[in-house]
C-alpha angles and dihedrals in degrees: 000000000000091000090048092049093049095047095045095046097043104110104183118184132067092017101038140001110290117258091240092058094040096076095172094057094040091050093048093050091047090050092049092049091048091050091052092049091048091049091048089051092050089237093134106051095165092053090044090052092048091051089046094236117170111238114244114229135217110041091239090064092056092049091048090051091052091050090049090052092050092043092050090053094048095045092048093048094048092046092050091050092048094049092046090055093046094050097030099220 
C-alpha cells in the first residue's frame, strides 16, 4: 500500500521531475511492487522465511491477495485522476 500511495500521489511536473524521466525512482518503485507481488505469490520462500511471513494457504487465498493488491492500485489511481480533474490541481 505504501508503494501504491507513493506512485499514485507523485505529481511530477511542475513541482518535481516526472516519474517517467526519473528512471531511478521509477525502477525502485517497480522493483518494490514486483517484490511485494512475488512475496504474495509465495515465489520467494527464503525471503518470506527471513521476513517471518506466515504462508497463506490455500492457493486461492494467495491469488485473491494478488488481485486485491492490483485492484487497490487501479482503484486508487482512477480515484486520484478523477479527483484531480474535478478540482483541477
